[in-house]
Residue frames as qw, qx, qy, qz and C-alpha x, y, z in Angstrom:
[[0.745, 0.544, -0.254, -0.290, 121.06, 107.91, 135.36],
 [0.804, -0.367, 0.459, 0.093, 122.73, 104.52, 135.80],
 [0.835, 0.461, 0.166, 0.251, 123.95, 104.29, 132.20],
 [0.238, 0.886, -0.253, 0.307, 126.45, 107.08, 132.94],
 [0.677, -0.624, 0.389, -0.025, 128.12, 105.05, 135.68],
 [0.490, 0.651, -0.566, -0.125, 131.49, 104.02, 134.11],
 [0.507, -0.454, 0.703, -0.207, 132.07, 101.18, 136.58],
 [0.780, 0.097, 0.619, -0.018, 130.71, 98.12, 134.75],
 [0.667, 0.736, 0.092, -0.069, 131.02, 99.56, 131.24],
 [0.091, 0.829, -0.550, -0.039, 134.72, 100.27, 131.53],
 [0.517, -0.310, 0.797, -0.033, 135.36, 96.68, 132.60],
 [0.761, 0.441, 0.470, -0.079, 133.26, 95.39, 129.69],
 [0.444, 0.873, -0.186, -0.084, 135.19, 97.65, 127.31],
 [0.146, -0.701, 0.697, 0.024, 138.54, 96.41, 128.61],
 [0.639, -0.061, 0.766, -0.036, 137.58, 92.73, 128.34],
 [0.708, 0.642, 0.266, -0.121, 136.21, 93.26, 124.85],
 [0.329, 0.861, -0.385, -0.047, 139.44, 94.86, 123.66],
 [0.404, -0.498, 0.767, -0.022, 141.44, 92.15, 125.40],
 [0.749, 0.235, 0.619, -0.039, 139.54, 89.54, 123.38],
 [0.587, 0.803, 0.057, -0.085, 139.86, 91.53, 120.15],
 [0.165, 0.861, -0.482, 0.008, 143.60, 92.02, 120.53],
 [0.281, -0.480, 0.827, -0.078, 144.66, 88.60, 121.81],
 [0.608, 0.092, 0.777, -0.137, 142.27, 85.75, 121.04],
 [0.665, 0.652, 0.265, -0.251, 140.70, 86.69, 117.71],
 [0.331, 0.789, -0.465, -0.228, 143.94, 87.50, 115.76],
 [0.246, -0.389, 0.887, 0.032, 145.50, 84.17, 116.75],
 [0.632, 0.302, 0.690, -0.182, 142.42, 82.30, 115.54],
 [0.568, 0.779, 0.032, -0.264, 142.39, 84.20, 112.25],
 [0.145, 0.757, -0.615, -0.167, 146.12, 83.76, 111.61],
 [0.511, -0.208, 0.834, -0.035, 145.87, 79.98, 112.10],
 [0.748, 0.516, 0.370, -0.195, 143.78, 79.63, 108.94],
 [0.406, -0.256, 0.608, 0.633, 145.65, 78.78, 105.76],
 [0.475, 0.547, -0.116, -0.679, 144.67, 80.28, 102.45],
 [0.851, 0.195, 0.488, 0.002, 143.70, 77.62, 99.89],
 [0.666, 0.691, 0.079, 0.270, 145.45, 79.54, 97.11],
 [0.571, -0.635, 0.157, 0.496, 148.98, 80.06, 98.30],
 [0.387, 0.873, -0.201, -0.220, 150.98, 82.35, 96.02],
 [0.924, 0.090, 0.131, 0.349, 153.67, 80.67, 93.93],
 [0.357, -0.658, 0.230, 0.622, 157.09, 82.30, 93.70],
 [0.596, 0.795, 0.041, -0.109, 157.72, 84.11, 90.44],
 [0.830, 0.041, 0.141, 0.538, 160.88, 83.34, 88.53],
 [0.253, -0.725, 0.065, 0.637, 163.44, 86.12, 88.24],
 [0.385, 0.037, 0.597, 0.703, 163.86, 85.80, 84.48],
 [0.297, 0.463, 0.033, -0.834, 162.33, 88.47, 82.29],
 [0.645, 0.452, 0.616, 0.013, 159.83, 87.47, 79.64],
 [0.248, -0.147, 0.464, 0.838, 160.93, 88.41, 76.15],
 [0.408, 0.689, 0.447, -0.398, 158.34, 90.62, 74.52],
 [0.420, 0.151, 0.559, 0.699, 158.21, 91.21, 70.82],
 [0.194, 0.360, 0.014, -0.912, 157.00, 94.33, 69.09],
 [0.461, 0.487, 0.742, -0.004, 153.84, 94.09, 67.06],
 [0.102, -0.101, 0.393, 0.908, 153.82, 95.77, 63.69],
 [0.453, 0.513, 0.424, -0.593, 150.56, 97.42, 62.84],
 [0.581, 0.293, 0.676, 0.346, 149.28, 96.42, 59.36],
 [0.325, 0.916, 0.237, -0.004, 148.70, 99.95, 58.10]]
């Protein structure tokens, strides 16, 4: 049964993980999100209580 021979499949597995762990993350991290988050000011917003009409 040649499919049980680990020789070529182990090498394919190692090269695949090498690509997944080195090349693909660098390509993904180079993209910039079009909606960059804006920094939020440190001041608290003043909230007012709302009186119920009943």
